[in-house]
N, C-alpha and C positions, 0 to 999 in steps of 0.2 A: 623276937618283933621289936623292941625298942633301940636294940643295933642298929639293924636293916635302917629303920625311919631313923634315926639318930643320921644316916651311917648319906641318905637319900639326903634329908635335911641341907647336910652339911655341901654334897656334889652341886646341887642346886644354888645354893648361897653361893661358893666362890666359882664353878661356871657358868653358870645359867642367871643371876638374877642379871646380873653388873652386865648382861647383852641385851636381857625383857626391859631394864630404866632406861637405852639406849637414847640420846638424843641424837637427834637427823637419824639418818637412814639410807640404806645403801637406794643407788639410784630406780633400780625395778623394782623394788619393795614400796616405793613411792608413785611411782605411776600406776600400778596399780590400786593404791591406793583413792588415787587419782580420779581411776577407774569408777571404782567403786561408788567412792563418792557423790562422783556422778548421775551415778545409777542414781542413787540413795533418792536423790535432788525430784528426780526424776527426768534425767536427758540422758538418752538414748532406750534400751532393749538388754534384756539376759543375751541372747544372740546377734547382737546388734550395739555394744559398749558405746562410751564415746569418749575420750581423752578432750583433745582440743574443741571446744563446741561448733567451733566454726570449721571445720574438715569436715570434709563432701565427705570421709572415707570410716565406715567406722574401726576404730581398734580393733585387732588383729590380731597381732605380735605372739597373742597364747591365745586357748579356746577362753572362755566365758567361764568354768566353774569358780572359780576362787573368787572374783571378783564378784560374782553373782552373789552367794554367799556371802562375803564381805558386807555387798549393801546393806542384805538385810541387817546387819549388825549397826549399821552407820544408821540405816532408819528410825531401829530401837533406843541406840546410843548416843544417835550425836555423832557431831564429826571431831571428838575431840581425840589424839595420838593416843588418850586411854583406852581409848575403843578399837584400834591397833591388838596393842595390848594384851586384850582381853582376849582378841580374835585369834591371837600367836598363842596364849596359855592355854586356852580350849583346842588346838591343836596338839600343844604337850600332851595335855590331860586324855585326851583319843587315843594319841597313839601307846602311850605308857600303860593305858587296860586293855589296850590290840597285843602288847608286848606281855600283861600279866597274862590275860586267856591264855597264849601261848603255850605264855611255860608252865601254868598247870595245867594246860590239856598236854605237851609231850615229854616233861620230865614232874607227873604228881609223885614222887617217893622224894624229892629235893626239898620238901617240909613247905609249911605255910610262909616262910618266907621271904624263897627267893626269889619269889615275883618282885617284891619290895630291890632285893640285890641287883637284880639284871637292871630293874629300869635307872637303877643310879649307875651301873656298869653304861646305858646308853649316855645317860643326863651327863656322862662325862666326856665323848667326844665333844672336841670344841665347832664340829659344824653345827650342836644341836645347838649348842649357845647363843651363835652368830643366828642362825637362820629364823631362832626368839626373833634376836633382836633387829632383823634385816629385811623382816617381811618376805619371803620367798615364799614363791606356792608351793615347794617341795616341802612343808614344816606339814604343809595340810594332804599332800597325794599321799605321806608317810601315812595316819593312821588308816585310810582308804586301802594302801594297798595291805598293812598287816590287817585289818579287819578283813578282806579280801580273803587272807590264808587263814586262818580261825575259821571263818564261814567252812569253805574249803575243806577243813578238816571236820566240819561234822556232816553227817549225812542227810540232815533233818534238813539245817540250811545249803547245802552245796549254790546250789541258785543264787542264792543271795551272794555268790562271793563271784560272781559274773557278772550283774550288778555292779558292787560294789568296782567289778574290775574297768570296766566301762565308764564308770564316773570316775575314776580316778586319768584314763587318759585322755578326759575334758576337759585336763587340767595344761597337759603342755604335749598332748598325743602319746604313739607310742611306745614312747616310753613307759608310763602307767599301766603297760599288760602283758610285766612280767609275770604279775603274779598265778598267770595261767602255765607255768612250768614247775609251777608247787606239787600239783598232782600227777605228771610224768616222774619227779621227783622221788617222790615216797615210792610209787611203784615201782620203780626202780632200785630202789634201796632198797627194797622186802620192809618201809617200813608198814603200808599195806599195801592186801595182796593186788594182784596183777586187775586181778579181773573187776574189782571193784574201784582199786585209781582208774577202770577205765569208765565206767559207768562214771563215775563222778567227773572223769574229765569232758565226757559229750554232754554233759544236764552242762556243769558251765559254759561247754563251746556254744550247743543250743541256745542258753539264752544271751551269751556276748553278740549273735549272730544278729538274732529276733530284735535285741535290741540295737547293735546297727541299721541295721535294716527299714526299723521304724525311725532312727533318729534321719537317715537317710529321707525318707520319702517328705520328710516334717521337713517345707521348703524353709524357714529361718535357722534352721540346724543344718539342714543340708550348705549353705550358702556360706555360713559363719565357719563349718569345717573346711568348705574350699578356699578362701576367701585368706585362713591361715596354711591351709597348705602352698597358698601360693606365696602369701609374705613370709612365711620363716623356714614351715617344714624343709619342703625341696635346699630355700636355700644355705642349710648347718648341711648339708652335702657336697654345696656347689661352690659355695664362696667362701673366704678366707676372709672373718666380720671383722673387725678391728676389734669388738673385743674378746678375741679368740689367737691360740695360736696355731699354728701352721702342724704341729708337733701331736701329732691322735695318739702317742703313745705315752703322751703330759701328765694323761689322770692315773697312772697308774702310781705318778709320785703321790698324791691329794691321799690315794685311795690306800699305800700301802701308808701313810701316815698316818687317816684316819685307824684302823685296823691295829697302829701298835697303839694306838694311847685306848682301845678299848682291852685288846692284852695284857696293859701294863696295869689298868682296872681292875682284869678282868682275875691277873695277881693277886694284886691286895685284896680282894674281894674272897680270893681261897684262902689266903693265909690270915687274913683277919676271921672269917667264918668255920677251917679246920685246921689251922695253924701248920697245913703242908699243901704241897703243890706237888697233886702229883695229877697228873697225864687222863685222858679218858674222850676219848675220840673215837662215841659211835655212831649208829649211822645216822643215829636223829638231831647231833653237832653238823654230820657232813651236810644234812640237809639240808640245817640252817646255813651252814658256809657258802654251799652252792646255790644259795637261793639269791645270798646278797652279792654276789657273784654278779648271777644271772641280771640285776639293778646295775651295775657298775657295771662291769668292762662294753658292753653290746655299743653304752654311752660316747666308744672310742671312735665309732666309727664316722662320725660327724668330725666336722672339719669349726668345730663353736667347743671346746674347750672348758667345763668351769666346775671348782670342788662339789660348791653345793649344788649339785647333777647329783653326787652322791648320798645327798641326806634318803631320800628313800631306801637307800640299803641299810642302814647304819643299824635298824631294831632288830635285821638280821642278824647282823655279825656279829652282834651282842648277845642275844642271845644263842648263840653259835659259841661264840668264844667265853662268855662268864657260864659257859655250860659242861666245859670242856677237862676242869678242873675239879676236880673230886676232893675228898678226904673222909673222915670220921668228925664231925661234928663236936665240938670239946663245949663244953656251959662259959661265957665270959663272967669273968671280974665287974663286980658293980666301979670301977675305978677303968674301968675297958670305958664305962655309955659315960660315964665325966669325962674320958678325956674325948673322943669324941662332941658331945656338948662344945666343950669347950672350943673345939675347933669351927663348930657349927655357930656359936655365939662370937668370935673373934670375924666370920665372916660376914655375920653381919653388920658389928658394930665396922668393920671396912667397908661396906658398901659405899659408905660414900663420896670415897676413896682411888674409885677401881671406877668408876662408872663413865663407859667408853661413851665418845664424841665425835660425830662424824661433821664436816664442813664447817666448823662451825663460826668461818667470817662470812660466809656465802647465807649460812641462818639470820646471821647479826642484823648483816648489811638487808638485807630483805624486809626482817625484821620492823626496822625504823623507819617504812614507809608505807606501812596496815594502815598506816588513816589516812593516807593522803589518797590512798586509789583501792577505788569500789571494786570489791567483788567482780570477776567477769572484766577489767580490764586489761587493755590487750598490751602489747607491745613488739614494737621491733628488737632485734640486739642489734648492739654494730662486730664488724667481721671479727673479732676476738672473739663475740662467745658466739659464734653460729656451730660451734660445739659444745656448746657445755651442756648438755642435755641432764644436769644435774638441777643447772636454774632452773627451766621448765619444768621438769617436774615438781621440785619446794614450792614453787610459784603459783603452779598449778592445786598442790597437795592443799598448803598451807590455809590461802590468800584465794585459790579459782583464777586466778591469773593469766591469763594466756599469753608466752613469750612464742612467737615466731620466729623461731632464729634460720630459718629459711628465709626470711623478712621475701613471704611472696604475695604478700598480701599488706597495703600501706595500715597501721594502725595509728591510731595519736600519739601515742608514749612510745619513750622506745626504753633499751636496758643500753648500759654502757660500764665498762670496767671501773671500779674506785683507783684515784690515782695514788692517792694513799695509800693504801691497805691492799696486801696480796690475796686475791683472792675472795675480794668484797668489791660489790658494783651499786651504782647507782643509779634510781628510777626516778628521770626526769617527762613533764610533759613537754607535749610535742609546742612549738611555742608558734605563734600563726603571724 
């Protein structure tokens, strides 16, 4: 147990903490935080959130579960960047707890410390650390989908699996529904009798349909779902957007990359625990790996390919690969624990040098003007900045400034490029 805790701590320090403490953020993450902060401030509602207050249309790029949840944290903890970090830390904790629960449920013979080793394997995936620092919705979709599978694996709580699956879909739409394949998988592989698998699946399906029907009858929920479908869902199949690649097979590359890292971590853990590398591809392993594929490969049908969409699959892949290697457990010597502890201490001491940073010039230039413009100030942008959505996101999230990139409305202020510093901007008040 001590070795597992030390190894997990070292993985967190080396692979997760530098991103969790990241300065700056992925544009989408900034937008989500701004929408959540607006909701916490009383702008908009759960089903009709607001990004830029002067816009006549509610924010509908995503469904509202993520921003609705985070708005509660902003109300309690305030608008600090640490609120975002706490929110992401709880996502990691919730996912880790779900992975540990599945490990104990499906592999009880592996020992009490096996769950910690599997969580360490999962945490080593590059996208887990990246997702922590960049505030993407998949980090919170992951625990909902993991716990949906946990619930479906218990006869008493199978209905809860249906509710959690619907909740996962309320983050980003149909891609959150993949836990529905779990019961057919375990029934088909013989991990559960086909009769019991069919019974549980029927309960889950009824729960999902009843919940979906209830949401459809709720006017606000129905309108939000339809807005999202028209604005985002349909376009992912019909339009090659600027942030995507036209090659739908592109996602195979990141998928193989993440699996390779998880396999490497699993090999390292097997060697540490067993001093041997012996494969054991039993039906439980196959079920988990198949579920991981069901969470990732269907995303290739859209024209919007992003590697972080794979985050929801990684917990299941870690469970599969981490349990695919077995052996006879060996007793580690104290010097091994000392070596892992030294690794963890080196990771801790190097954190200040390993901090990840994004958009440093842009963030610094905006900060220079924070005393000159009040919250809710509005700006037009020069033509060269019309596509700088990071600018609009940072301004709204950190200063509550609204940047009208389309210049659809005439505002009192404007933002220009800084001629002296690339990537920086200058904010100016309109001259009378």
